[in-house]
C-alpha positions in Angstrom: -4.4 12.0 24.6 -7.9 11.2 25.9 -7.7 8.1 28.1 -11.4 7.1 28.3 -11.6 3.4 28.4 -7.9 2.8 28.8 -6.8 -0.6 30.3 -4.0 -0.8 32.8 -1.8 -3.7 33.4 -2.9 -4.1 37.1 -6.6 -4.0 36.1 -5.9 -6.7 33.5 -4.6 -9.0 36.1 -7.7 -9.2 38.3 -10.0 -12.3 38.0 -13.1 -10.2 37.2 -11.3 -8.3 34.5 -10.1 -11.6 33.0 -13.7 -12.8 32.8 -14.9 -9.6 31.2 -11.9 -9.8 28.9 -12.9 -13.3 27.8 -16.4 -12.1 26.8 -14.9 -9.1 24.9 -12.6 -11.5 23.1 -15.6 -13.8 22.3 -17.4 -10.9 20.7 -14.3 -10.2 18.6 -14.2 -13.9 17.6 -17.8 -13.8 16.5 -17.0 -10.9 14.2 -13.9 -12.7 12.8 -15.8 -15.9 12.3 -17.5 -14.5 9.1 -14.2 -13.3 7.7 -13.1 -16.4 5.7 -16.6 -17.0 4.1 -16.9 -13.3 3.2 -13.3 -13.4 1.8 -14.2 -16.5 -0.2 -17.2 -14.7 -1.7 -15.2 -11.5 -2.6 -12.0 -13.0 -4.0 -13.3 -14.6 -7.2 -14.7 -11.3 -8.4 -12.3 -8.7 -6.9 -9.0 -10.7 -6.9 -6.9 -11.7 -3.9 -4.6 -8.7 -3.8 -7.5 -6.3 -4.2 -9.4 -7.8 -1.3 -6.3 -8.1 0.8 -5.1 -4.6 0.5 -8.4 -2.9 -0.4 -10.0 -3.8 2.9 -7.0 -2.1 4.6 -7.7 1.1 2.6 -11.4 1.2 3.6 -10.6 0.5 7.2 -7.8 2.9 7.2 -10.0 5.8 6.0 -12.5 4.9 8.7 -9.8 4.9 11.3 -8.4 8.2 10.1 -11.9 9.8 10.3 -12.4 8.5 13.9 -9.1 9.7 15.1 -9.6 13.2 13.6 -13.1 13.5 15.0 -11.8 12.6 18.5 -8.8 14.9 18.0 -6.4 12.1 19.1 -2.8 13.0 19.6 -0.1 11.2 17.5 1.2 8.1 19.3 4.4 8.5 21.3 7.6 7.3 19.6 7.9 4.3 22.0 4.6 2.9 20.5 5.7 3.1 16.9 7.5 -0.3 16.8 4.5 -2.0 18.3 2.1 -0.4 15.9 4.3 -1.5 13.0 4.2 -5.1 14.2 0.4 -4.9 14.5 0.2 -3.5 11.0 2.5 -6.2 9.6 0.5 -9.0 11.2 -3.2 -8.0 11.0 -3.4 -5.2 8.4 -1.2 -6.8 5.7 -0.1 -10.3 6.7 -3.3 -12.2 7.6 -5.7 -10.4 5.2 -3.5 -10.7 2.1 -2.3 -14.3 2.8 -5.7 -15.6 3.5 -7.1 -13.9 0.4 -4.4 -15.8 -1.6 -5.1 -19.1 0.2 -8.8 -19.0 -0.4 -8.3 -19.0 -4.1 -7.5 -22.7 -3.8 -8.9 -24.0 -0.5 -12.5 -24.0 0.8 -13.4 -21.6 3.6 -14.2 -24.5 6.0 -10.7 -26.0 5.4 -9.0 -22.7 6.0 -11.1 -22.2 9.1 -9.7 -25.3 10.8 -6.1 -24.3 9.9 -6.8 -21.0 11.6 -7.4 -23.1 14.7 -3.6 -22.9 15.2 -3.9 -19.2 15.8 -4.6 -19.3 19.6 -1.6 -21.5 20.3 0.6 -19.3 18.1 -0.7 -16.2 19.8 0.1 -17.7 23.2 3.7 -18.4 22.1 3.9 -14.8 20.8 2.5 -13.6 24.1 5.3 -15.4 26.1 7.9 -13.9 23.8 6.5 -10.3 23.7 4.5 -9.8 26.9 6.2 -12.3 29.3 3.0 -13.9 30.2 3.5 -17.3 31.8 0.5 -19.7 31.4 0.3 -22.9 33.5 1.7 -26.1 32.0 -1.8 -27.6 31.7 -2.6 -24.7 29.4 0.1 -25.7 27.0 -1.0 -29.3 27.1 -4.5 -28.3 26.0 -3.2 -26.0 23.4 -0.9 -28.8 22.0 -4.0 -31.0 21.6 -5.7 -28.4 19.6 -2.6 -27.9 17.4 -2.3 -31.6 16.8 -6.0 -31.8 15.7 -5.5 -29.0 13.2 -2.2 -30.4 11.8 -3.8 -33.8 11.4 -6.8 -32.4 9.6 -4.7 -30.3 7.2 -2.5 -33.2 6.3 -5.3 -35.8 5.9 -7.4 -33.5 3.7 -4.4 -32.6 1.6 -3.5 -36.0 0.3 -1.0 -36.5 3.1 0.8 -33.2 2.6 0.2 -29.5 2.9 -0.9 -27.7 -0.2 -0.1 -24.1 -1.3 -3.3 -22.9 0.3 -2.3 -24.4 3.6 1.2 -22.8 3.4 -0.4 -19.4 2.9 -2.8 -20.0 5.8 0.0 -21.1 8.1 2.0 -18.0 7.2 -1.1 -15.9 7.8 -1.5 -17.5 11.2 2.1 -16.8 12.3 1.8 -13.1 11.3 -1.6 -12.7 12.9 -0.3 -14.2 16.1 2.5 -11.6 16.2 -0.1 -8.8 15.6 -2.5 -10.1 18.2 0.1 -10.5 20.9 1.7 -7.1 20.3 -1.7 -5.4 19.9 -2.9 -6.9 23.2 0.1 -5.6 24.9 -0.3 -2.1 23.5 -4.1 -2.1 24.3 -3.2 -2.0 28.0 -1.8 1.5 27.4 -3.7 2.8 24.4 -7.0 0.8 24.5 -7.9 -1.5 21.7 -9.6 0.9 19.3 -6.6 3.2 19.3 -4.2 0.4 18.6 -6.1 -0.9 15.5 -6.9 2.7 14.4 -3.3 3.9 14.4 -2.0 0.7 12.9 -4.5 1.1 10.0 -3.5 4.8 9.6 0.2 4.0 9.5 -0.6 1.3 6.9 -2.9 3.5 4.7 -0.3 5.0 2.3 1.2 1.6 1.4 -2.2 -0.1 1.1 -3.5 2.7 -1.1 -0.6 2.7 -3.5 -0.8 -1.1 -3.8 -4.5 -1.0 -4.6 -4.0 1.7 -7.2 -1.3 -0.4 -8.9 -3.3 -3.6 -8.7 -5.5 -4.3 -11.8 -9.2 -4.2 -10.9 -11.7 -6.7 -12.3 -12.9 -6.0 -15.9 -16.5 -6.8 -14.9 -18.4 -5.0 -12.2 -18.5 -7.3 -9.1 -21.9 -8.5 -8.0 -23.8 -7.1 -5.0 -22.9 -10.1 -2.9 -19.2 -9.6 -3.6 -19.5 -6.0 -2.6 -21.3 -6.9 0.6 -18.7 -9.4 1.4 -15.9 -6.9 0.7 -17.7 -4.4 2.9 -17.8 -6.9 5.7 -14.1 -7.8 5.7 -13.3 -4.1 5.4 -15.5 -2.6 8.1 -16.1 -5.4 10.6 -13.2 -7.9 10.2 -10.5 -5.2 9.7 -11.9 -2.4 11.9 -14.8 -2.9 14.4 -14.0 -6.5 15.4 -10.6 -5.4 16.7 -12.2 -2.9 19.1 -13.6 -5.9 21.1 -10.7 -8.3 20.4 -7.9 -6.1 21.6 -9.9 -4.9 24.6 -10.5 -8.6 25.5 -6.8 -9.5 25.2 -5.8 -6.5 27.3 -8.2 -7.4 30.1 -8.0 -11.1 30.0 -4.4 -11.7 29.1 -3.2 -12.4 25.5 -2.5 -16.1 26.1 -5.6 -16.9 28.1 -8.3 -14.7 26.4 -6.8 -15.6 23.0 -7.8 -19.2 23.5 -11.4 -18.3 22.9 -10.5 -18.1 19.2 -10.3 -21.9 19.1 -14.1 -21.7 18.8 -13.8 -19.7 15.6 -13.2 -22.7 13.3 -16.6 -24.2 14.2 -18.4 -21.0 13.7 -16.7 -20.4 10.3 -17.5 -24.0 9.2 -21.2 -23.4 10.0 -21.2 -20.1 8.1 -19.4 -21.7 5.2 -22.1 -24.4 5.0 -25.0 -21.9 5.3 -23.7 -19.1 3.0 -21.3 -20.9 0.6 -23.0 -24.3 0.5 -19.7 -26.1 1.4 -20.2 -29.7 2.4 -19.4 -30.7 5.9 -17.5 -34.0 5.9 -16.8 -36.0 9.0 -13.1 -35.0 9.3 -14.0 -31.3 9.3 -16.6 -31.7 11.9 -14.4 -33.9 14.2 -11.5 -31.5 13.9 -13.7 -28.5 14.6 -15.3 -30.2 17.6 -11.9 -31.1 19.0 -10.6 -27.5 18.9 -13.9 -26.3 20.6 -13.2 -28.8 23.4 -9.7 -27.5 23.7 -11.1 -24.0 24.0 -13.4 -25.0 26.8 -10.6 -26.8 28.7 -8.2 -23.9 28.3 -10.8 -21.6 29.8 -10.8 -23.8 32.9 -7.0 -23.6 33.3 -7.0 -20.0 34.3 
């Protein structure tokens, strides 16, 4: 296997690598920040299952082509379990569950719930990669979690709705996929991790799409553009930067940059979907951004 761009564990532990990893992770977050608005645009015309599994088919075909062009060897058996966890979390779990959630909740609302993802990823990192962040890191993360939970409850008439439940399940599965993918990226590099996970998932995703009824009317150009974005950027290219960032900067630490994602998504939701920005959404979003900045200082 070619090892150009591979990331080793020792390299990932240096302060300079951690800073570089943080910026790679930030680039990944910028790519991901458009995901919920784009999904919200595509779901009404394509359907939740078609968007959730269809994006995996498109990304899987791109990944297969890339691996064939580069003549990459099949992953070693010791990597199969990890790639399966990545596929479960980020190829199927998060895309499908968020597609279902966005049938009933606004993109800006879902974005704030996704603010739980960095804390969930840090917990998964402790369990899977044995990273040990400092206590102040957990305090800052807890503040961000509290802000998200309070926001979801107060905007849901005092309780979590069905859309919130789908979003929370999506966050848990994504955290699993992020932590395991960040660990594998230290050996395989990020683009190989996401590419092989997508290829492993391709048969199941393709069968599901073929069995899922397609819309009776031809989707609009905007819907196709949104579907293309979540397939090519959210599901494929964005992970190149994201997993490299996690490998270099540490899953728990670099993963905290994703606390900025809710604010970016709220802005895109207002600009492209015309969703109103109420005070509670803005306050919750600003709180999680503040937690992201503080967590960066805890390294």
